[in-house]
LUMVO-393720 format. One record per residue (C-alpha): residue number from 1; y, x, z. Coordinates in nm, 4 decimals. Layout:
N
{i: NUM&yy: Y&xx: X&zz: Z};
...
***
This chain:
311
{i: 1&yy: 9.7398&xx: 0.3323&zz: -4.9920};
{i: 2&yy: 9.8534&xx: -0.0065&zz: -5.1711};
{i: 3&yy: 10.1898&xx: -0.1089&zz: -5.1559};
{i: 4&yy: 10.2231&xx: -0.4902&zz: -5.0895};
{i: 5&yy: 10.5569&xx: -0.7337&zz: -5.0252};
{i: 6&yy: 10.4551&xx: -1.0298&zz: -4.8219};
{i: 7&yy: 10.6653&xx: -1.3245&zz: -4.7478};
{i: 8&yy: 10.7467&xx: -1.5254&zz: -4.4278};
{i: 9&yy: 10.9155&xx: -1.8225&zz: -4.5719};
{i: 10&yy: 11.1012&xx: -2.0118&zz: -4.3030};
{i: 11&yy: 11.1773&xx: -2.3715&zz: -4.2881};
{i: 12&yy: 11.4865&xx: -2.4497&zz: -4.0491};
{i: 13&yy: 11.2479&xx: -2.6433&zz: -3.8077};
{i: 14&yy: 11.0616&xx: -2.2896&zz: -3.7655};
{i: 15&yy: 10.7467&xx: -2.3706&zz: -3.9506};
{i: 16&yy: 10.6166&xx: -2.0977&zz: -4.2054};
{i: 17&yy: 10.4139&xx: -2.1165&zz: -4.5545};
{i: 18&yy: 10.0703&xx: -2.0002&zz: -4.5901};
{i: 19&yy: 9.8575&xx: -2.0108&zz: -4.8882};
{i: 20&yy: 9.4904&xx: -2.0239&zz: -4.9318};
{i: 21&yy: 9.3505&xx: -1.7540&zz: -5.1654};
{i: 22&yy: 9.1572&xx: -1.8982&zz: -5.4829};
{i: 23&yy: 8.7950&xx: -1.8153&zz: -5.5362};
{i: 24&yy: 8.6651&xx: -1.5535&zz: -5.7703};
{i: 25&yy: 8.8331&xx: -1.2716&zz: -5.5614};
{i: 26&yy: 8.8506&xx: -1.0362&zz: -5.2255};
{i: 27&yy: 8.8611&xx: -1.2765&zz: -4.9360};
{i: 28&yy: 8.8362&xx: -1.6188&zz: -5.1266};
{i: 29&yy: 8.9332&xx: -1.9209&zz: -4.8943};
{i: 30&yy: 9.1283&xx: -1.7253&zz: -4.6600};
{i: 31&yy: 9.4708&xx: -1.8104&zz: -4.5865};
{i: 32&yy: 9.7406&xx: -1.5743&zz: -4.6057};
{i: 33&yy: 10.1373&xx: -1.4948&zz: -4.6246};
{i: 34&yy: 10.2518&xx: -1.5134&zz: -5.0049};
{i: 35&yy: 10.3150&xx: -1.1942&zz: -5.1848};
{i: 36&yy: 10.1533&xx: -0.9292&zz: -5.3716};
{i: 37&yy: 10.1302&xx: -0.5855&zz: -5.5102};
{i: 38&yy: 10.4269&xx: -0.3787&zz: -5.5638};
{i: 39&yy: 10.4494&xx: -0.2108&zz: -5.9075};
{i: 40&yy: 10.5446&xx: 0.1176&zz: -6.0686};
{i: 41&yy: 10.8699&xx: 0.1593&zz: -6.0441};
{i: 42&yy: 10.9714&xx: -0.1365&zz: -5.8028};
{i: 43&yy: 11.0878&xx: -0.1524&zz: -5.4429};
{i: 44&yy: 10.9555&xx: -0.3943&zz: -5.2095};
{i: 45&yy: 11.2192&xx: -0.6127&zz: -5.2002};
{i: 46&yy: 11.1991&xx: -0.6507&zz: -5.6075};
{i: 47&yy: 10.8411&xx: -0.6946&zz: -5.5761};
{i: 48&yy: 10.9337&xx: -0.9930&zz: -5.3223};
{i: 49&yy: 11.1547&xx: -1.1514&zz: -5.5649};
{i: 50&yy: 10.9179&xx: -1.1142&zz: -5.8590};
{i: 51&yy: 10.6121&xx: -1.2591&zz: -5.6414};
{i: 52&yy: 10.7537&xx: -1.5195&zz: -5.5408};
{i: 53&yy: 10.8373&xx: -1.6644&zz: -5.8638};
{i: 54&yy: 10.5165&xx: -1.5618&zz: -6.0416};
{i: 55&yy: 10.3287&xx: -1.7226&zz: -5.7112};
{i: 56&yy: 10.5310&xx: -2.0297&zz: -5.5890};
{i: 57&yy: 10.7907&xx: -2.0796&zz: -5.8621};
{i: 58&yy: 11.1044&xx: -2.0122&zz: -5.6423};
{i: 59&yy: 11.4227&xx: -1.7882&zz: -5.6531};
{i: 60&yy: 11.5005&xx: -1.6034&zz: -5.3548};
{i: 61&yy: 11.8152&xx: -1.6528&zz: -5.1929};
{i: 62&yy: 11.8344&xx: -1.5068&zz: -4.8627};
{i: 63&yy: 11.5572&xx: -1.2700&zz: -4.7401};
{i: 64&yy: 11.5613&xx: -0.9976&zz: -4.4490};
{i: 65&yy: 11.3226&xx: -0.6898&zz: -4.4256};
{i: 66&yy: 11.1067&xx: -0.7656&zz: -4.1023};
{i: 67&yy: 10.8111&xx: -0.5563&zz: -3.9959};
{i: 68&yy: 10.5819&xx: -0.2995&zz: -4.2032};
{i: 69&yy: 10.2004&xx: -0.3048&zz: -4.1154};
{i: 70&yy: 9.9080&xx: -0.1318&zz: -4.2100};
{i: 71&yy: 9.5474&xx: -0.2407&zz: -4.2208};
{i: 72&yy: 9.2255&xx: -0.1492&zz: -4.3746};
{i: 73&yy: 8.9923&xx: -0.3587&zz: -4.5724};
{i: 74&yy: 8.6701&xx: -0.3409&zz: -4.7043};
{i: 75&yy: 8.8293&xx: -0.2855&zz: -5.0675};
{i: 76&yy: 9.1763&xx: -0.1034&zz: -4.9784};
{i: 77&yy: 9.3833&xx: 0.0218&zz: -4.7393};
{i: 78&yy: 9.7400&xx: -0.1917&zz: -4.7483};
{i: 79&yy: 10.0703&xx: -0.1545&zz: -4.6178};
{i: 80&yy: 10.2193&xx: -0.4663&zz: -4.6208};
{i: 81&yy: 10.6520&xx: -0.5075&zz: -4.6310};
{i: 82&yy: 10.7039&xx: -0.8407&zz: -4.4527};
{i: 83&yy: 11.0367&xx: -0.9811&zz: -4.5163};
{i: 84&yy: 11.1784&xx: -1.3433&zz: -4.3656};
{i: 85&yy: 11.2631&xx: -1.5391&zz: -4.6491};
{i: 86&yy: 11.5243&xx: -1.8446&zz: -4.5173};
{i: 87&yy: 11.6667&xx: -1.9815&zz: -4.8448};
{i: 88&yy: 11.5227&xx: -2.0410&zz: -5.2006};
{i: 89&yy: 11.5863&xx: -2.2785&zz: -5.4836};
{i: 90&yy: 11.3310&xx: -2.4711&zz: -5.6747};
{i: 91&yy: 11.0522&xx: -2.6787&zz: -5.5955};
{i: 92&yy: 10.7567&xx: -2.4925&zz: -5.4327};
{i: 93&yy: 10.4292&xx: -2.4741&zz: -5.6563};
{i: 94&yy: 10.1182&xx: -2.3750&zz: -5.5657};
{i: 95&yy: 10.0617&xx: -2.1574&zz: -5.8905};
{i: 96&yy: 9.8251&xx: -1.8873&zz: -5.7839};
{i: 97&yy: 9.6834&xx: -2.0402&zz: -5.4567};
{i: 98&yy: 9.4539&xx: -2.3371&zz: -5.4410};
{i: 99&yy: 9.6509&xx: -2.4842&zz: -5.1279};
{i: 100&yy: 9.9842&xx: -2.4553&zz: -4.9377};
{i: 101&yy: 10.0374&xx: -2.5497&zz: -4.6012};
{i: 102&yy: 10.3052&xx: -2.5557&zz: -4.3408};
{i: 103&yy: 10.2506&xx: -2.3656&zz: -4.0135};
{i: 104&yy: 10.3930&xx: -2.3621&zz: -3.6893};
{i: 105&yy: 10.3142&xx: -2.0285&zz: -3.4510};
{i: 106&yy: 10.2028&xx: -2.2371&zz: -3.1346};
{i: 107&yy: 9.9577&xx: -2.4677&zz: -3.3388};
{i: 108&yy: 9.8221&xx: -2.2884&zz: -3.6595};
{i: 109&yy: 9.5826&xx: -2.5440&zz: -3.7806};
{i: 110&yy: 9.4230&xx: -2.3698&zz: -4.1256};
{i: 111&yy: 9.1571&xx: -2.1197&zz: -4.1076};
{i: 112&yy: 8.9883&xx: -1.8561&zz: -4.1866};
{i: 113&yy: 9.3227&xx: -1.6419&zz: -4.1782};
{i: 114&yy: 9.3305&xx: -1.2890&zz: -4.3392};
{i: 115&yy: 9.2502&xx: -1.0189&zz: -4.0460};
{i: 116&yy: 9.5778&xx: -0.8320&zz: -4.0695};
{i: 117&yy: 9.7934&xx: -1.1696&zz: -4.0036};
{i: 118&yy: 9.7142&xx: -1.1810&zz: -3.6126};
{i: 119&yy: 10.0087&xx: -0.9518&zz: -3.4744};
{i: 120&yy: 10.1961&xx: -1.0822&zz: -3.7561};
{i: 121&yy: 10.1381&xx: -1.4393&zz: -3.5972};
{i: 122&yy: 10.2473&xx: -1.2827&zz: -3.2709};
{i: 123&yy: 10.5662&xx: -1.0995&zz: -3.3920};
{i: 124&yy: 10.6658&xx: -1.4252&zz: -3.5493};
{i: 125&yy: 10.6284&xx: -1.6476&zz: -3.2379};
{i: 126&yy: 10.8887&xx: -1.4081&zz: -3.0356};
{i: 127&yy: 11.2573&xx: -1.5889&zz: -3.0507};
{i: 128&yy: 11.5255&xx: -1.3924&zz: -3.2044};
{i: 129&yy: 11.7507&xx: -1.3657&zz: -2.8802};
{i: 130&yy: 11.6338&xx: -1.1535&zz: -2.5681};
{i: 131&yy: 11.8553&xx: -1.2235&zz: -2.2531};
{i: 132&yy: 11.8902&xx: -0.9389&zz: -1.9960};
{i: 133&yy: 11.9687&xx: -1.0522&zz: -1.6266};
{i: 134&yy: 12.2375&xx: -0.8259&zz: -1.4451};
{i: 135&yy: 12.2258&xx: -1.0232&zz: -1.1154};
{i: 136&yy: 12.3262&xx: -0.6817&zz: -0.9164};
{i: 137&yy: 12.6557&xx: -0.6795&zz: -1.1284};
{i: 138&yy: 12.7541&xx: -1.0627&zz: -1.0778};
{i: 139&yy: 12.5735&xx: -1.1720&zz: -0.7801};
{i: 140&yy: 12.2210&xx: -1.3446&zz: -0.7567};
{i: 141&yy: 12.3279&xx: -1.7059&zz: -0.7259};
{i: 142&yy: 12.5306&xx: -1.6514&zz: -1.0088};
{i: 143&yy: 12.3222&xx: -1.5027&zz: -1.2142};
{i: 144&yy: 12.0397&xx: -1.7821&zz: -1.1255};
{i: 145&yy: 12.2840&xx: -2.0512&zz: -1.2222};
{i: 146&yy: 12.3410&xx: -1.8887&zz: -1.5595};
{i: 147&yy: 11.9911&xx: -1.8497&zz: -1.6269};
{i: 148&yy: 11.9197&xx: -2.2102&zz: -1.5510};
{i: 149&yy: 12.2087&xx: -2.2885&zz: -1.8074};
{i: 150&yy: 12.0953&xx: -2.0923&zz: -2.0823};
{i: 151&yy: 11.7320&xx: -2.1836&zz: -2.0616};
{i: 152&yy: 11.8328&xx: -2.5428&zz: -2.0333};
{i: 153&yy: 11.9912&xx: -2.4709&zz: -2.3809};
{i: 154&yy: 11.6601&xx: -2.3058&zz: -2.5310};
{i: 155&yy: 11.6593&xx: -1.9462&zz: -2.4136};
{i: 156&yy: 11.2932&xx: -1.8438&zz: -2.4136};
{i: 157&yy: 11.2750&xx: -1.4607&zz: -2.3743};
{i: 158&yy: 11.4301&xx: -1.3169&zz: -2.0959};
{i: 159&yy: 11.4001&xx: -0.9832&zz: -1.9002};
{i: 160&yy: 11.4862&xx: -0.9313&zz: -1.5497};
{i: 161&yy: 11.6616&xx: -0.5506&zz: -1.4876};
{i: 162&yy: 11.7700&xx: -0.5382&zz: -1.1225};
{i: 163&yy: 11.7286&xx: -0.1839&zz: -1.0173};
{i: 164&yy: 12.0123&xx: -0.1771&zz: -0.8236};
{i: 165&yy: 11.9198&xx: -0.4638&zz: -0.5906};
{i: 166&yy: 11.7707&xx: -0.3869&zz: -0.2405};
{i: 167&yy: 11.3943&xx: -0.3999&zz: -0.2628};
{i: 168&yy: 11.3197&xx: -0.7196&zz: -0.0794};
{i: 169&yy: 11.6079&xx: -0.8952&zz: -0.2411};
{i: 170&yy: 11.4824&xx: -0.7715&zz: -0.5684};
{i: 171&yy: 11.1389&xx: -0.9184&zz: -0.4986};
{i: 172&yy: 11.2572&xx: -1.2465&zz: -0.4024};
{i: 173&yy: 11.5183&xx: -1.2721&zz: -0.7087};
{i: 174&yy: 11.2260&xx: -1.1770&zz: -0.9424};
{i: 175&yy: 10.9987&xx: -1.4474&zz: -0.8298};
{i: 176&yy: 11.2223&xx: -1.7041&zz: -0.8254};
{i: 177&yy: 11.3344&xx: -1.6110&zz: -1.1736};
{i: 178&yy: 10.9696&xx: -1.6092&zz: -1.2890};
{i: 179&yy: 10.9158&xx: -1.9703&zz: -1.1847};
{i: 180&yy: 11.2391&xx: -2.0748&zz: -1.3130};
{i: 181&yy: 11.1736&xx: -1.9163&zz: -1.6854};
{i: 182&yy: 10.8057&xx: -2.0899&zz: -1.6837};
{i: 183&yy: 10.9172&xx: -2.4189&zz: -1.5650};
{i: 184&yy: 11.1352&xx: -2.4063&zz: -1.9000};
{i: 185&yy: 10.8260&xx: -2.2350&zz: -2.1212};
{i: 186&yy: 11.0134&xx: -1.9470&zz: -2.1664};
{i: 187&yy: 10.8468&xx: -1.5800&zz: -2.1352};
{i: 188&yy: 10.9916&xx: -1.3201&zz: -1.8855};
{i: 189&yy: 10.9487&xx: -0.9580&zz: -1.8520};
{i: 190&yy: 11.0296&xx: -0.7629&zz: -1.5371};
{i: 191&yy: 11.2068&xx: -0.4107&zz: -1.5974};
{i: 192&yy: 11.0164&xx: -0.0914&zz: -1.5217};
{i: 193&yy: 10.7696&xx: -0.2211&zz: -1.2069};
{i: 194&yy: 10.4617&xx: -0.3032&zz: -1.3199};
{i: 195&yy: 10.3728&xx: -0.4150&zz: -0.9717};
{i: 196&yy: 10.6289&xx: -0.6807&zz: -0.9230};
{i: 197&yy: 10.5674&xx: -0.8070&zz: -1.2630};
{i: 198&yy: 10.2021&xx: -0.8850&zz: -1.1452};
{i: 199&yy: 10.3013&xx: -1.0237&zz: -0.8157};
{i: 200&yy: 10.5635&xx: -1.2641&zz: -0.9634};
{i: 201&yy: 10.3171&xx: -1.3685&zz: -1.2548};
{i: 202&yy: 10.5609&xx: -1.2676&zz: -1.5249};
{i: 203&yy: 10.4342&xx: -1.2524&zz: -1.8602};
{i: 204&yy: 10.5057&xx: -0.8715&zz: -1.9073};
{i: 205&yy: 10.6814&xx: -0.5712&zz: -1.8368};
{i: 206&yy: 10.9496&xx: -0.3750&zz: -2.0195};
{i: 207&yy: 10.9129&xx: -0.0105&zz: -1.9788};
{i: 208&yy: 11.2242&xx: 0.2273&zz: -1.9384};
{i: 209&yy: 11.2344&xx: 0.4637&zz: -2.2160};
{i: 210&yy: 11.1188&xx: 0.7690&zz: -1.9904};
{i: 211&yy: 10.8110&xx: 0.5518&zz: -1.9000};
{i: 212&yy: 10.7268&xx: 0.4889&zz: -2.2173};
{i: 213&yy: 10.7318&xx: 0.8639&zz: -2.2976};
{i: 214&yy: 10.4591&xx: 0.9310&zz: -2.0067};
{i: 215&yy: 10.2830&xx: 0.6645&zz: -2.0638};
{i: 216&yy: 9.9186&xx: 0.7177&zz: -2.2166};
{i: 217&yy: 9.7837&xx: 0.3583&zz: -2.3067};
{i: 218&yy: 10.0060&xx: 0.0056&zz: -2.2885};
{i: 219&yy: 10.0064&xx: -0.1814&zz: -1.9448};
{i: 220&yy: 9.7867&xx: -0.4151&zz: -1.8674};
{i: 221&yy: 9.9886&xx: -0.7362&zz: -1.9335};
{i: 222&yy: 9.9905&xx: -0.9958&zz: -2.2162};
{i: 223&yy: 10.3548&xx: -0.9046&zz: -2.3334};
{i: 224&yy: 10.4671&xx: -0.5580&zz: -2.3296};
{i: 225&yy: 10.8259&xx: -0.4026&zz: -2.4573};
{i: 226&yy: 11.0062&xx: -0.0760&zz: -2.4117};
{i: 227&yy: 11.3385&xx: 0.0647&zz: -2.4530};
{i: 228&yy: 11.4060&xx: 0.3009&zz: -2.7436};
{i: 229&yy: 11.6867&xx: 0.5278&zz: -2.8806};
{i: 230&yy: 11.4991&xx: 0.7672&zz: -3.1409};
{i: 231&yy: 11.2190&xx: 0.7923&zz: -3.3655};
{i: 232&yy: 10.9950&xx: 0.9637&zz: -3.0990};
{i: 233&yy: 11.0092&xx: 0.6932&zz: -2.8701};
{i: 234&yy: 10.9321&xx: 0.4466&zz: -3.1511};
{i: 235&yy: 10.6279&xx: 0.6436&zz: -3.2349};
{i: 236&yy: 10.5163&xx: 0.6478&zz: -2.8859};
{i: 237&yy: 10.5827&xx: 0.2780&zz: -2.8757};
{i: 238&yy: 10.4049&xx: 0.2075&zz: -3.1989};
{i: 239&yy: 10.1075&xx: 0.4425&zz: -3.0334};
{i: 240&yy: 10.0661&xx: 0.2362&zz: -2.7521};
{i: 241&yy: 10.0766&xx: -0.0838&zz: -2.9358};
{i: 242&yy: 10.3212&xx: -0.2640&zz: -2.7887};
{i: 243&yy: 10.4388&xx: -0.6202&zz: -2.8514};
{i: 244&yy: 10.8309&xx: -0.5216&zz: -2.9202};
{i: 245&yy: 11.0869&xx: -0.2849&zz: -2.8847};
{i: 246&yy: 11.4745&xx: -0.2815&zz: -2.8205};
{i: 247&yy: 11.6711&xx: -0.0092&zz: -2.9888};
{i: 248&yy: 12.0097&xx: 0.0906&zz: -2.9333};
{i: 249&yy: 12.3020&xx: 0.1129&zz: -2.8501};
{i: 250&yy: 12.4402&xx: 0.0005&zz: -3.1662};
{i: 251&yy: 12.7774&xx: -0.0167&zz: -3.0414};
{i: 252&yy: 13.0175&xx: 0.1088&zz: -2.7500};
{i: 253&yy: 12.9161&xx: -0.0579&zz: -2.4374};
{i: 254&yy: 13.1337&xx: -0.2023&zz: -2.1487};
{i: 255&yy: 12.8823&xx: -0.0044&zz: -1.9190};
{i: 256&yy: 12.9349&xx: 0.3151&zz: -2.1113};
{i: 257&yy: 13.2870&xx: 0.3243&zz: -2.2548};
{i: 258&yy: 13.3819&xx: 0.5682&zz: -2.4670};
{i: 259&yy: 13.0478&xx: 0.6285&zz: -2.5850};
{i: 260&yy: 12.9743&xx: 0.5442&zz: -2.9484};
{i: 261&yy: 12.6729&xx: 0.3676&zz: -3.0256};
{i: 262&yy: 12.4422&xx: 0.5101&zz: -3.3613};
{i: 263&yy: 12.5813&xx: 0.2187&zz: -3.5861};
{i: 264&yy: 12.3876&xx: -0.0054&zz: -3.8149};
{i: 265&yy: 12.3256&xx: 0.2501&zz: -4.0524};
{i: 266&yy: 12.1483&xx: 0.4665&zz: -3.8246};
{i: 267&yy: 11.9873&xx: 0.1387&zz: -3.6896};
{i: 268&yy: 11.8595&xx: 0.0483&zz: -4.0220};
{i: 269&yy: 11.7057&xx: 0.4112&zz: -4.1088};
{i: 270&yy: 11.4632&xx: 0.4018&zz: -3.7691};
{i: 271&yy: 11.3727&xx: 0.0569&zz: -3.8419};
{i: 272&yy: 11.2671&xx: 0.0728&zz: -4.1727};
{i: 273&yy: 10.8871&xx: 0.0417&zz: -4.2111};
{i: 274&yy: 10.8318&xx: -0.0106&zz: -3.8186};
{i: 275&yy: 10.5353&xx: -0.2115&zz: -3.7445};
{i: 276&yy: 10.6782&xx: -0.3897&zz: -3.4429};
{i: 277&yy: 10.9642&xx: -0.6157&zz: -3.4067};
{i: 278&yy: 11.3001&xx: -0.4731&zz: -3.2761};
{i: 279&yy: 11.5646&xx: -0.6023&zz: -3.0969};
{i: 280&yy: 11.9243&xx: -0.4376&zz: -3.1630};
{i: 281&yy: 12.0994&xx: -0.3626&zz: -2.8401};
{i: 282&yy: 12.4575&xx: -0.2294&zz: -2.7633};
{i: 283&yy: 12.7982&xx: -0.4193&zz: -2.7471};
{i: 284&yy: 12.6150&xx: -0.7160&zz: -2.9619};
{i: 285&yy: 12.6510&xx: -1.0800&zz: -2.9423};
{i: 286&yy: 12.4759&xx: -1.3599&zz: -3.0723};
{i: 287&yy: 12.7119&xx: -1.3440&zz: -3.3736};
{i: 288&yy: 12.5971&xx: -1.0442&zz: -3.4665};
{i: 289&yy: 12.1935&xx: -1.1680&zz: -3.5402};
{i: 290&yy: 12.2865&xx: -1.1742&zz: -3.9605};
{i: 291&yy: 12.4139&xx: -0.8252&zz: -3.9110};
{i: 292&yy: 12.0709&xx: -0.7116&zz: -3.7379};
{i: 293&yy: 11.8585&xx: -0.9252&zz: -3.9527};
{i: 294&yy: 12.0463&xx: -0.6947&zz: -4.2459};
{i: 295&yy: 11.9569&xx: -0.3816&zz: -4.0882};
{i: 296&yy: 11.5757&xx: -0.4885&zz: -4.0252};
{i: 297&yy: 11.6139&xx: -0.6037&zz: -3.6744};
{i: 298&yy: 11.3657&xx: -0.9396&zz: -3.5497};
{i: 299&yy: 11.6961&xx: -1.0380&zz: -3.3428};
{i: 300&yy: 11.9659&xx: -0.9322&zz: -3.0731};
{i: 301&yy: 11.9310&xx: -0.8286&zz: -2.7087};
{i: 302&yy: 12.2244&xx: -0.8724&zz: -2.5150};
{i: 303&yy: 12.3228&xx: -0.8641&zz: -2.1306};
{i: 304&yy: 12.6729&xx: -0.9754&zz: -2.0975};
{i: 305&yy: 12.6710&xx: -1.1775&zz: -2.4241};
{i: 306&yy: 12.3556&xx: -1.3769&zz: -2.2900};
{i: 307&yy: 12.5265&xx: -1.5390&zz: -2.0007};
{i: 308&yy: 12.8896&xx: -1.5635&zz: -2.1745};
{i: 309&yy: 12.7509&xx: -1.8865&zz: -2.3559};
{i: 310&yy: 12.4610&xx: -2.1309&zz: -2.3016};
{i: 311&yy: 12.1165&xx: -2.0187&zz: -2.5081};
***
């Protein structure tokens, strides 16, 4: 296994950097995320800093651990440790690539891409905030208003989680909420109920931890996520090839007062070298995103905090 550090270098507008491999080596002319091999006695982060200086002439400022993917090429099996790089100093230079291009996840214009990059681009397209509804607690009408307000302020990933509503009311709410989310270009998952998700035209389904453990294959939806609490559940989500997971609770929550969360240290240990994007959940708010990024999370998932303020 060849260990590799790879950089998703992100601009404030969401664009990311790709470089084209020069001629004379494996996959010449293919586009890739910058980075390179982790040398002996070097951590992936140390390799990232060195490689970006050598390849691009920049000094990394802020870089967060993200996902780790394994891939078998004809010439080697690699483990790619991806970092999201948000700040750097120095002017970008193509010191080892023969071209550099800024790209958007919804409109990649360069090709061909290295084969290992397809799931990385899909993960990168996920927003860093995942809102979870609770219409059964605050009322359907109020939840619908707050959903509309949040969507208007940029919310783009939603889970409809309403097990306590009576079946007819729940179905009516889910159909209306899916239509509203889609009118804003947001993606929406229905919690637990695959039949309802299909009927309402949702983008996917969010599996409970119990459902996750008892499934033998991935549900047939474009977007599938699951709730996880430990290494066993995370491993099952990986085996099923889900798109992302929610892990927690990180802190004590209002719904389970007096029960401590796992904390950021345990969260980081579970998230380390995991291949799927992870949303941290449990007593968290928008302001916790940087802590989550430091711990290896893709972003934050929240119920109450999702509706405390727009977006």
